[in-house]
C-alpha positions, 0 to 999 in steps of 0.5 A: 500500500502506498499512501500519498499525502502531505501529513503522510507519517501521521496518517500511517502511524494512526493506521499502525495503532490498529495492528497488533504489535507482534504483527508489525515492524515499524521502520524509520531508517534502514539500509538495504543490507540490514534486511539480510541480517534479520533472523530467517523468519523474523519478518515472515507474515509481518507488516512492514511500515516505512515512515517515508519512502523518499528516504528509503530508496535503497531498501525498495529492491529487497522489499519487492523481492520479499513481496514477490519471491517471498524470500531474499538471499545474500552471499557474503564472506565470513571469518570464523573464530579460527580466522578461516574464511568461508562463504555463507548464505543469508536468507530471510523468509517472507512473505511480507506486507509493506506500507509506505508513504510518499508524495512522489508516486511516479518514482516508485512505479515498480513498487506501486505496481505491487501495491494498492494505491490509496490517495488522501481526500484533499477536498474542502469537505475533508478539510472541514472535518479534520479542522472540526476534529482538531478544534473539538480535541483542543476543547477537550471534548474527545473521549480518548479512552473510547478511542483507545478501546476501539483500537484495542478491540480491532487489534484483538479481533485480528488476533482471533484470526487463524491461518486457513485456506481460502478458495474462491469458486467464482474466480473464473467469472471475475474479469477486470475492465479493459481500461485497467493498466497492467492487468496481469498484476492488477488481476492478481491483486483483485483476487487476493483482495477478495480472498482477504475479505473472506479470510476476515469473515472466517468465523461467518463461513462454513468450514469445509474439508478436502476429501483427498487431503483432509485440508480445511478451507473456507469458500468465498461468497458472492457477498464477499465479491460485492464487498470487494468491488465496493472497496476496490473500485476507487483503486481500480479507477486510479490504476486505469488513469493515465495521469498520476494521483496528484495530477488527477486531484488537481484536474478534478478540482479544476473541473469543479471550479470551472463548473461552479463558475460556468467557465470553459477556459481559464488562465494558469494565474487564475487557477493558481490563485483560486486553488492555491497551487505553486507555480512550479507544481502547476507547470508539472501538472499542465505539462502532463495534462497537455501531453495526455491531451486532457488540456489544450491551449487556446489560440492566442487572440489579438491583444491577449496577454495570457495563455488560456487553457481548455479541458478537452473532455470534462466528463472523461473521469466519470465515463471511466468510473462508469465503465469500471462500475459496469464491468464489476457489476457484470461479473456479479451478474454472471455469478447470479445468473449461473444455473444450478448445473453450473453451480454444481461444478463448483469444487466442494468437499464434504465431511461427516456431519458430526465432524463438521459440526464439531469443527464449526462449533470450535471455530465459533 
């Protein structure tokens, strides 16, 4: 997960408070070589939280390997007590989950391709909510004990979860929208996200058993897929976008301003003053938007001193969002329309009723 926002460290620290201490590793500064000197299983199945990716470029490669290959190995020369030199292999096992913060999304493309990208809500409505909370906290009207209890409850709920295999019998009917970039990796993320939701609902799912191996597992339901679609739609929308998240936020604020003022054209100076954007930042945004043909310059008229710009298609983002919504809904419709004969082909394993009842009771 890559979180992009100005107060990114504060945001991630608050999220980290909801994770059990034994399941996370919080890192401020770490060299690339340091990763190879953890105990072999010290990072296995842990969430690694990096405060600022902008200062951790050297660790990005081993992190990617821990995520993808689930293991990193380094060969070094070591001298024993007798002074004998020999070659040893340092291996650290994964898999790991990684959460990091950055304001420079494009620099970390290789890592972001392995991640769910979450963007800060920079709307004026969100600003008002944050400032209202700050004022309420300053007035001593926030129940800190209640907040701590809620955090502790969420940590304890996660401690109750047990390792169990998840099978999605509807996976073959799930197809991503064609507009999504790098669909192979995103498709894997989508399926894993659905499995994660099923995993979190493990105590609400019937335990089943493989007839051949006896392995216990739970199955994804249509409700899990619907919930995943609801939560992941914004992420898929961002992954389908040709421009960066920060540039997209600027463009959407620009559209809102033009709509409110019933304008179709604007000058850079006008927007800088209204949206409070730095000149260099706006220049980067406009360069990207013009290259992607989201903006176009108006021909200069006689006596005109400033360049005027125009948005080529004000509805393009809504159209893209509609395409993704329809594609996700079509997947659910395919599953809902499965005939009884089709559903009977879904792999299920049975177990004696007495054993199954005992297992279910123990889990609940």
